[in-house]
N, C-alpha and C positions, 0 to 999 in steps of 0.2 A: 504495500500500501503504500501511499503518498506519505514524506513525512507531515508536511502542512497544502493547506488548501493553496494551488495553483490558480491565474487567471485563467486557462484553458478547462479546469474541471472541477467538477460538483461532487465528484467522490466523495466518502467517506476517508478520514482521512484516522491518523495517531495524533493529530493534535486534538480531531474533534473524541476521540476515544478518553482521551485524558482531561477536555473540558469536563464528560459525562462525569468520571471518578470524582474528580476535583476540580469544584465547578469555582473553588475562588483563586484559580492563574485570571480569568477575566479581568479580575479586578488591577494586576499589572502585568502580565506581559505584554509583548510586543503584539501589533496586531494581527491576527490569521496564525502569527506563531508563537502561541502562548503554551510555556514550560517547552519550548522546544529549544532545544541549546547548542545542538548540532543536528544532522542529517545524511541521513542514508538513499542511496538512490531507491527507486520502486522499484528495481529491480534484481536488488541485494535485499539476502536475511540477514539477517544477528540481532546484536546487542545497540541498544542505544538509551542516554542518558538521560532523564528528562528534571527538571527543577520544581520543584513545589511551593516556593518562594522567592520573593527577589531576591536577596541574600543569596541563596542560593543558585540563584540566576547568573549574578553576578559573575559569583565565587566561580562557576564552572564554564563561566565564558570565557575568563580571563584563562583560565586554565589550557584551556585547547588553544587561547591565541598563544599564548605563550610556550605550548606542547611541552606542556606538564599531563597529560594526559598519555596513557601508553594505551596504542590502539594497536589491536594485531588481526588478523583475517588470513582464512584460509582461501584457496582457491583453485579451480582446475583450469588448468591453461593446454593448449596445443600444440604439442613441441614440447623441446626442450629449454632450458637458458642454457647460457655460455659456462655457468657453473656452480655445482653446489651451493654456497652461500655467495650473497654478492649485494650492490647499491649500487639502486639505479638515482642516479643525479641527472635530471632532466628539467630545462624550462619548460612552462606548459601556456597553450593559448586558448581563446577559444577559435575554433576554425572559422574561417569566412566561408567555405563552400558550404558546411555544414553546421549550424552555430548548436543546434544542439550537440553537440562533439568538441573534445577539448586534443591539442593535439600536439606534439613536440613543438616549437618555434623560439629562435631565439630569444627574441623580446619577451617571453613569455616570465610566467613566477616561476623559481627555483623551485622546484619539489624532489623531493628525498622520499623514496621509498626502499627499505632492505626487506631482503629477499632471503628462505632458504628451501632448498625442494627438500622434500616429506617421502616421495616417491614416485616412480614413471613406470608408467603400466608400459609396454613393449608394443603390446595388440592393438593398443589405440592412441597409441603416440599421444596420449597426455599426462601430464606431470602435475603431482598435488603440493604444492607451495605454501609455506605460512610464508606471510608479508608483515611486516611492520610498520605504520605510517606516521615519518618524521615527520613530515608537512601535513596536510591534508586539503590538498585544492580539489574542487569538483572533478571528479573520475579522474583522481589522479591512477588508481591501479591500472584505469582501465587503459587509459591512454599509455600507460609507461607500456604494457605490456604487447598492446597495438605495436606499438613502436620499436619491442624488441622482436618482432613477430613470431608472437605466443599470445597470441589473444586468449581472454578467457571465454572458456566452453558455454556457445551458445549467447554469444554475447555480440550478435550479428552486426549491431550498431559498430562495432570496433572490429569490423573484418572478420570476425570467427565464421564457421560453418554453423548451419542448423542442426542442433542437436534434439532428437524424438523423445530421447528420457528425459527431457528436461522441461516443466513448464512454459508455455508462450509467454507467460508475463515473469520470465525468472532468470541468473546468467547463477556459473557456478562462482562465484565470489561471497563470502560469508562474513561479518562482522561477528570473531571467535572471542574476543574476550575485551576489556576495558580497564586498566588500573590505574587509580589515583588516587593522593591524600586527601580527605579532607575531614576537618574538623581535627586536625591532626592526628587522623585515623586514617587507615590504607586500606580500601576498600577496593577487594578483587572479583571482578565478575568473567564468568565464560559460562558459553553455551554451545552445543555441538551442531554441526552442520546438519542441515535436511538429510534425509536419507536417500534424494535420488546421485548423492556426491557418491555414493557406494554402488548404484546402481552402474553409475558412468563406468565406474572403472571396476565393474563387474567383479566386487570383493563382499 
């Protein structure tokens, strides 16, 4: 689902469900993004953190801005990366040809992604990787993987082939863990990737 409403959609969003559970967010939150500290793409699954009061909202927004939140993702990609572990440091900007996409561009914003290959399935030529976002640009992982010629499985917007084992409204990218310090206490959250990951890898 969408994280919050857009100009082109009237569907239910995470923000709408949050308001139903915690109506007070309407009294202090940013319009149409009440309680929403950060976003996930509609096609990406996994963890998000939301705020239930203004102090928490400002605190968490600051942590994302200052890169004080550890964000790890699991992805399936087509093909193999050049090494078992690595750092991708490439600037990203909005594509002129397709405004829905981000591309590597010299005048873009520096974007940093750490990766580690966890598994490679020779029969399907698909790799399972863990990624840590150092920066948090829009579509960062998806654009970096396309540039590396290893697009996220089922991410047809970024050059991947269609995979019939994955729902049409999903790609094989999952926000697997969030870790941060809040009120002098470390908070760590994890969640497993959707079952279609194993179906794609046939494990």
